[in-house]
N, C-alpha and C positions, 0 to 999 in steps of 0.2 A: 208467450213469450217462448222461447226454446227452450226445452229443457237440456242439456249435454249429459249425460252417463259416461262415468268413464270408470269401466269393470276394473282394471288393476289398481286403485285406494278404493275402491270400492271392498273388492276384495278381499283384500290387506284387515279392514275395518272389522269386518266381521274374523280375521284368524286371529288378531291382537285383543279383538272382544273375549274373541272365547279362549284365550289364554290368564284374561282375566279374569274371566270363572273360574276358573279352572283351578287357579289359587285359591278364591273364597270359595267355592265346593269341595276340594281339599283339606277345610280347617288350618290354611296358612295365613290365610286375610281375613279381617271381616268381612261382610257379607256388602255391606250398607256402601263403602267402597267405592264399587262396581258401579251401580246408581249414581253416586255424588259423581263420583270423575264423569258421566255420560251427560250427565245433565246440567253438572258446575259451569261447563265452559261459557254458557249462553248466561249463564246469570250476571254476563258481564251486559247483558240492555238495560239490568237495571239503573243503567249510571245515563241514560236519557230519559227514565222519570218526569213527570213531568216535564219534557222537552215537547214540540210544536211536533205533528204527525207529522212526519216526511212525505215526500211525494212516494208512493208506490213503487215497492224494489231498492228504497233506500235505503240505509240504518242513519238512528240522529244522529248527529255527526260529536253530539257529546256520547255515545258509546263508541265511537270509529275507534279511538286508541285500546280503549282497556278489549275491546271485539277485537282488532288482533296480535295485541300482547295474549290471549289467548289460546286462539286458535292459529296461531305457526307454531310451527309440530318441531321447531329448536326445544321448547318447553318438555312439552312429555318425553322428546326424546333423553332432553339431557335428566328428566328426575326417572326418566327408567333408567337408568345407565345408574347415576346416584345411588336410588334404593338398592340396585344390585350389589353395589357395589360393598352395602352396609348391610343387605343383608335386611331387610326392610320389606317382605311378603306382601305387607299393608299395602304401603308406599307404593311395591310394583302396583298391585294388583289397583290402586288409585291411577298411577299415571301409564297404567295400560289401557284402560277403562277411556283418563283421555287422549290420546289420542289414536284411538276407536272413532270417538268423535270427531275426532282432525278428520282424521283419513277419511270417515262418509263424506263429512263434507264439503270436501274434494270429490269425492267421487258422484257427489249428486249435482256437479256444479256451484257451489260454492267459495268460493278463495275467499284469502283476504281482502280486506276496501282500503279505495280513495279515500281521500279526506270530506269529500262529499257527497262520501255513504255512496256512491256502488260501486262494482263488485269488482277490484280488478283482474283483468287481461281472462273476462271472458265474457261470452256470449249476453248475457245478462246487464251489462254494461249497456247495451245497444237499448232495451229496451226500458232502463234507468231513465235511458237518457230521451226516448221518444214520452215516456209518463213523465217527464219534470218537459214537457214543449217543448225541448230541443229541439226536432226535430222539423 
């Protein structure tokens, strides 16, 4: 499987995560929101509990919509804007950490998913199709 590293979103992920950590260590935000924001988006995969195991490289179709919703960059961007407008540093730290997760995924080659669970517009889609036997 070819692994594509995208340095711009990967670098941005570290900068955005640094901002979230800075809010937490400065005492302006609760510390626990940073790991919650980083880990939280992948909890969308719980929507597939009990589903049959998909082919290698595919996300179970039950988890595609929840995963796409929480991995779309509009969510954390809007949440950061709203939390800053409301002056809520804890929500801002969570939103920044969430955004760093989305940027990290893009940086290491994970994009949103197609309805069949394959990665959209990525080199990995061909690998997923190969794993399903479409080749």
